[in-house]
C-alpha positions as CSV (number, residue, x, y, z in Angstrom):
1,M,79.8,41.7,83.8
2,S,77.9,43.6,81.1
3,S,79.5,44.5,77.7
4,S,79.6,48.2,78.7
5,S,81.3,47.5,82.1
6,I,85.0,48.0,81.9
7,S,88.0,47.6,84.3
8,P,91.7,48.5,84.0
9,Q,92.3,44.8,85.1
10,D,90.6,43.2,82.1
11,P,92.9,41.5,79.8
12,L,93.3,43.2,76.4
13,P,91.7,43.4,73.9
14,T,88.3,44.2,75.4
15,A,85.1,45.4,73.8
16,F,86.0,49.0,74.9
17,T,89.6,48.9,73.6
18,E,88.4,47.5,70.3
19,A,85.7,50.1,69.9
20,V,88.3,52.9,70.7
21,G,90.6,51.3,68.2
22,R,88.0,51.3,65.5
23,R,87.4,55.0,66.1
24,I,91.1,55.8,65.9
25,R,91.4,53.8,62.6
26,E,88.3,55.5,61.1
27,A,89.6,58.9,62.0
28,R,93.1,58.2,60.7
29,E,91.8,56.9,57.4
30,E,89.4,59.8,57.1
31,R,92.4,62.1,57.2
32,R,94.2,59.7,54.8
33,L,97.1,59.2,57.1
34,S,99.1,56.1,57.3
35,Q,99.8,54.6,60.8
36,K,103.4,55.8,60.4
37,R,102.5,59.4,59.6
38,L,100.0,59.6,62.5
39,A,102.7,58.1,64.8
40,E,105.1,60.8,63.7
41,R,102.5,63.5,64.3
42,I,101.8,62.4,67.8
43,E,105.3,61.3,68.7
44,R,104.5,57.6,69.2
45,R,105.7,54.5,67.4
46,Q,103.9,53.1,64.5
47,A,103.6,49.7,66.4
48,A,101.8,51.6,69.2
49,I,99.2,53.0,66.7
50,S,98.7,49.5,65.4
51,D,98.2,48.1,68.9
52,M,95.8,50.8,69.7
53,E,93.7,50.3,66.6
54,N,93.5,46.6,67.3
55,G,92.5,47.1,70.9
56,R,95.8,45.5,72.3
57,M,96.8,48.9,73.9
58,Q,94.9,51.5,75.8
59,P,96.0,55.0,74.8
60,D,96.6,57.2,77.8
61,A,94.9,60.5,78.3
62,T,97.7,62.6,76.8
63,T,97.9,60.4,73.7
64,L,94.2,60.7,73.1
65,V,94.3,64.5,73.5
66,V,97.2,64.8,71.0
67,M,95.5,62.3,68.7
68,A,92.3,64.2,68.7
69,E,94.1,67.4,67.8
70,A,96.1,65.6,65.0
71,L,92.9,63.9,63.6
72,H,90.7,67.0,63.9
73,K,88.3,65.2,66.2
74,P,86.7,66.1,69.5
75,L,88.0,64.0,72.3
76,T,84.7,62.4,72.9
77,Y,84.7,61.0,69.3
78,F,87.0,58.2,70.6
79,F,84.5,57.0,73.1
80,P,81.6,55.3,71.3
81,P,78.4,54.2,72.8
82,P,77.8,53.0,75.4
83,W,80.9,54.6,76.9
84,G,80.8,58.1,75.4
85,P,78.7,61.0,76.4
86,H,75.0,60.6,76.6
87,V,72.8,63.4,75.4
88,T,69.1,63.5,76.2
89,R,66.5,65.5,74.4
90,G,66.4,67.9,77.4
91,D,70.0,68.7,76.8
92,L,69.4,70.0,73.3
93,N,67.9,73.4,72.4
94,Y,65.4,73.8,69.5
95,D,68.0,74.4,66.8
96,E,70.1,71.3,68.0
97,Q,67.0,69.1,67.9
98,A,66.0,70.4,64.5
99,L,69.5,69.7,63.2
100,L,69.5,66.2,64.6
101,L,66.2,65.4,63.0
102,E,67.4,66.7,59.5
103,F,70.6,64.6,60.0
104,R,68.6,61.5,60.7
105,R,66.7,61.9,57.4
106,L,70.0,61.4,55.6
107,E,70.1,57.7,54.7
108,S,73.4,57.8,52.9
109,E,76.5,57.4,55.1
110,E,78.5,59.5,52.6
111,Y,75.9,62.3,52.9
112,R,76.1,62.1,56.7
113,K,79.9,62.4,56.6
114,I,79.5,65.4,54.2
115,A,77.1,67.1,56.7
116,V,79.4,66.6,59.6
117,A,82.4,67.9,57.6
118,L,80.4,71.0,56.6
119,L,79.4,71.8,60.2
120,A,82.9,71.2,61.4
121,A,84.2,73.7,58.6
122,L,81.6,76.3,59.6
123,A,82.5,76.0,63.3
124,S,86.2,76.3,62.4
125,I,85.4,79.6,60.4
126,E,83.4,80.9,63.3
127,T,86.2,80.1,65.7
128,V,88.7,82.0,63.5
129,D,86.4,84.9,63.2
130,Q,86.0,85.1,67.0
131,D,89.7,85.1,67.5
132,R,90.1,88.2,65.4
C-alpha cells in the first residue's frame, strides 16, 4: 500500500490522520487559540482536539466544516498533498499563474504567510462589498 493510499480500516494514527492533525494544529496556532478555546468554538472536547492533532482521531465532515469556519481556512486546507486537491497549469488563468510565480519567488516562510493573509483579507473585503 502506498503512503497516499488510505482506508477507514487502517489503525490510527496513519500518515493521513497525522498530516490532517498537523494542519489543524498549524491553523489553530496561527489563530493563537488554545486547544480548549478551539474546542469551545466548535463544541467539542479539548481531548478530541488533542487526539485529532496527534492523528489518533479522524474528524468527521461536520467537525471539519465547523473547524474550517472557526479557523478561517478553506475546507481543502486540511487535506495536504497528496490527498488534497490537485491543480494543474491548465486549471489556472493567466492572473492565477502570475500570482503563483510571484509567490514562489518569496523564499521567506514569513513573507509567504503574509502574502496569503493579504490575499485572504482582500477576498474578505470583496465578499463584504458584494453582499451590500
